[in-house]
N, C-alpha and C positions, 0 to 999 in steps of 0.2 A: 429757589427763585432762579427764574431766566435774564441773563443781563444777556443784551444786545450791543457789542461796541464797534462804531464807525471809525475810521481813519485811516489817511490814504496812503500810509507804506506800514508793512506789517510782516515779518520773518522771522524766522529763528535766528537765523545768522545776523540780522539786522541789528544795531547797538543805539543807535540814536538815541536822545533823550524820550520823547515820547513813545518811543520803542520800548523801552526799558519799562518806563515807565507802567504800561499796557501790561507787559511781562511778570512784573513782580505786581500788580492790583490782582493781575487773573489768579496769580498763585494764592494769594491772601485769603482774596474771596472764594477761592474754590475751597477751603477748608472751610468754609463758612458758611457750604450749604450752596453756592451760587453753582448753576450752572452758564457757561460763559461762551458767547461767540463772538469772535472778532471778523469782520468783515474789512474786507480791503485790496487796496488794488495790486494788479502787477502787469508790465507788459507783455509778464509770458503766457498769461490767458489764462481761464478757469481751471481751477483747481480749492479741492478741498481737506484737508489735513487735520487728523485730530492730538493730541497733544495730551498731557497730564493733565492739563489745566485749564484749555479752553480747544475749540473748535475750531481752526483759521478757514474763513473760506475766501478765496482769489476773484475776484472779477476782473476780467481782460480790463487795463487803461487802454483806452482808444490815442488817446495824445495829453502831453502836457503843456501847461500854457503858464510861464510865472509861477513855477513849484506849484500849480496846479494839475492835480492829474483828473481824468476825465474820463468816464467809462458810459456807453450808451446801457449794455446790460445790467449796470449796478441799481438802476431803479428798479428792475424788475427783482433783481436777489433781495436786495433791500425790504423791499415790500413783502417779499414772500417770509424772510427772516424775523422779521418784527411781527408776523400774525403770532408767533409763538412766544417772543417773549414778554416779561414784566415789563421791563425798563430796558429804554435806548440811552445809551451814553456814547455821546459825541465826545469828539476830542478837537478843540479849536484852536489855531485856524484852520480854516479848510474850505472856502468859499461853496466849490461843487459839494460838499454836504450839505448846505444850507440848501441849496437848489433841492438835493435830493428830498432833502423834509418835508421839502414843502409841498413838492410835486406828488409825492405817494399819500400825501394827507394822513398823516402819521396821527394815531388817537391813543397814543400811548404813552404813559408818565415817562418824562427826559429830564436827563442831565445833561450837562454838557462841562468839564474839566476843562479850563481858560488855561490856557499853557503858555500863552505871549499874544499881548499886543502885535498889530500888524504895525512894522516901525519901518522897512525899508523901503515897499513900491507905493511913494508917495499918491502916484497919478490913479492907479488902479484903487489903491485904500481909496480916493474919494468917490471911485465911480461903486466901489464894493460898499460902501458905506450905511446905504439905504437898505440890501439885504442882508447885510450883520446886523443891522439893529430891529429888523422883522425877526429874524433866526431869534438873537437874545433875549425880546420879548414872549416869545413863543416857548423859552424854554420854563420847565417846572422850577428849575434848581440851576445856580452857576456855582460851579467851586475853582477858588482860585489855589494855587500849588503856594504859597505863601501869606502871611498875613503885609509884608511888605509890597507882594503884587497886590493886594486885594486894595491898600490903600493911595499906592500911588499908579494906580490904572484908569487915567480920565475914562476911559470905556467901561469900567466896572461901578466907576462913580454913579451911575444914571441906572444900578440893579442893584442897590444895597438890599434893597429889603427882601430879595431873594438870593444874595451871596454869600457864600461862606469861604473858610480856605479850611483845606486838608494839606499837609505837609507830605509832598510826596516819600513814601517809604522802602527802604530796603531789603530783601531777605537776603539775610549774609549766608545760608548753606547753598544759594543756588552760585556762588562763586567755586571755585577752584581753590584748595589750600596754596597756601606758599610751597613751593619748594627751596627748602632750606640752603640747599648746596648752590642752586643758582640765586639766590638771594645775597649770599656770600660773594660768590663769584662778581655779582655786579659791584656789588662794594670793594670789593677788592679793586676791580678794573678802573673803577669813578672816582674813588673815596667818597665823600659826603657831595652829595648832589639834589638840586634844586630839581623838581619836575613839573612838567603840563603835560596833561592829556586829556587831548580834543581835535577836533576836525579842526583843519587850519582855515576857520573862516573869517567873514572881514570884521567881524563883530565879536573877534575873540579877543583884542588886543595883543598879538603878538609883535608888533613894531615897538609897542611900548614898550615891553618885557628886552627887547633886543636891546633896545636902547638905555634902558637901569642898569644891562649887566656890563654893555661896554665898556671897558678900561679895569674890571672887575676881574674877578680870578675862581670863581666860584663854580663851578660846571652843572653846566643847565643841560637835561635831558627834553626834550620836546620829541611828543610819542602823539601817531596819527598824521595822518593824509588827510588832501583837499583842495580844494582852487589855489588855496594861497603859498603852496609846498616852494613852487619853483621861487616867487618872489621872496618870501622872507630865508630861503639861502641866499640867494644871490644876494641879500641885504647883511647875512650874518657874514660874507666872504668878503665883502667890500671894507666892511667895518674890521677886518680880523676877530674877528669873535672865535679865537681858536677854545674857549670852553664850550661852546655850545655847538652839540649834536643833535642832527633831527635822525629820529630811530623811527621812523615810518610807521605803516599799520601796524600791532601786533594782535599774536592772540591772545582771549581774556586770562588762558594762565599765564603768558608773558606780561599782562599790566600787572595783575594782579602781584607778581615777582618784585618788576620795578615801581610800585606803591611802597610794597612792604620796606624796597631798600636805598629809599629813598630819604633825605632827610628831610624835607619839606615841600609843599605845593603848593603852585605862584599860577594861579586862575586869574589872567589881568583882561578879562573879558569887561570893553567899554561901553555897550550899547544894552537898550533894552529888548535887543531879542534873544540873550540870552537869560532867559526867564527866569533860570533855577540854577541848574550847573551839575547836574546828576555824576561827574567824574570828581566835583568836588566833593559830593555826598561820600561817596568813594574812600575818598582819602579822612574825613571824617570816620567813616568808619571801621579802617582800618589803623585811628587812633595816628594821624599825621596833623603838625599843625602845617595852616593855611595863610596863603597871604591873597586876598582877593581888593577887586573895587567895589565903591559904593554908587551903585546904578542903580540903588530902589528895585531892586529885587530879591528872588530868592538866595543868591549870593552873599548876602549879607546878613541873611536868616540862617542859612549852614551855617556859616564861620561871625560869628561873633567876635570881634574886635576886644582886645584884650582878654578874652575868653577863651579860645581855641585858636586864633590866631591875632593877625591883623588886617585892618580892612583900610586903603589908602585912596584917594578923589581917582576915578577915571582919566584916561588918558594923560597921566602923570608920572613922567617915568623918574624923576627924581623923586616923589615919593615912594615909588616903588624899589627903588635902588637903596633907599633907606631903609624901608622895613625889612627888605631882605639882608641888606647889612646886619641888623636889630638880632634876627633870629642867626642867622650864620655866626656873629660873635659870644652867642649863650645859650649854649647846648640846654642849659636847666632850663631856663624860659622855653623854648622847643620843645622839651620834653613833658612840661607843663603842659601847653597848649595842645599835644597831640593827648595827653590824659582825657583835658577836659573837652576836647574833640568828641573824642570817642564816650565819653558820657554821654554828652549830649544825644550822639547817636541812638543810645539805647533809649533814651528817654523821650525823645520826639520822632525820630528818623526811620523805626522799625518798619517793614511790612506790616506784620500784626498789627502794629497802630493803625496804621494808612488803612487795611482791611477793616478793622473795625470802625471806623467812620463814616467810609464809603459804606458798608452795609449799614449805617444808621440813617442815613440819608437813604438808599434803595427802600428799606423797611416804613420809612416816613411817606416818601411820592408812596410806593404801591396801598399802606392803607388811606390816604386823601384819595386816590387814585377807585379805590374801593367804596368809600363813602360816597362822593361825588355820584356813583352808578347808580348806589341804592336810594339818593336823594333823586335823581331822575327817574328811577321808576317808581319811586312815590307819587312823581309827581305828575306821572304818563299816568297812573290808575284813578289817582284823584279826577285827571279828567276826564 
């Protein structure tokens, strides 16, 4: 079965949430017989790259407006690629993708993974809503990434008849193994420490995490860069948070070492822009106890309160502090949560499980398309 994926950004070196999802999904489905092509945009110009699990086709991005890449050449490239595809798999949101979908008058079975509501761009969201509605109405199947998001999204509530959820899964073998000496070195240098991993963006809730740790002795390592890095570092300096260290961006190997070395992972995202939380799932995969906020998305599906960690109200620094103290003062509880997190990953969040579920969706769409084609052929003959 040939699958065409369409998303605004994708490259081997990118580790954003949707890019990670596509990488692990194509890995899983290629082993089940799928031929995956990923069409994406890049300012560097058109190119093609063959990988073990997908063929990557880049169209030149001409400009970018409000995080929406636009490519004039992608209309023709998408139209050509879709001709040989059995299924077209979109990744929402990306308004330009909707335009390409309608402009090329696609007549192939379609599925869209609904990664997130549009949260921040209030004015543009109003302008986009009619196109968004038309696009989602035209989809044959809509897949959310968690039951929490499917239940809480006001947009998806209008499409329950063709919506389902498939949890994002990770393939552990795609990660480097921990370096024992480096892990031990980190633990000797920092002792027990809390860890945050992610891009330092507006919805990550990091100012509440810094407020939570103020006046405490627990070490906190913040891994990642982003638009709020300077502001957060200034906040930490002004509050004399000497127990907070900003590590910056790290390699995949360094990230794995840090997760293995840490005592627990803290993920304070406070807005629905955080639709799932790949780094939180990585913590579960490596058997670490977690603390996150309840925002009605995949974060509290990955991390179940009282099972794999603690879930606190969003924007509540005091509740975050209480949760951190509870874990810090009970290593037995932290170990219990970490073990349960690993068990939950193996049961629900493997790439194999995700791949099997998407293959069922693909097969159902292909079968339905074939049946509709046969009915049309019979109808034409009868005339």
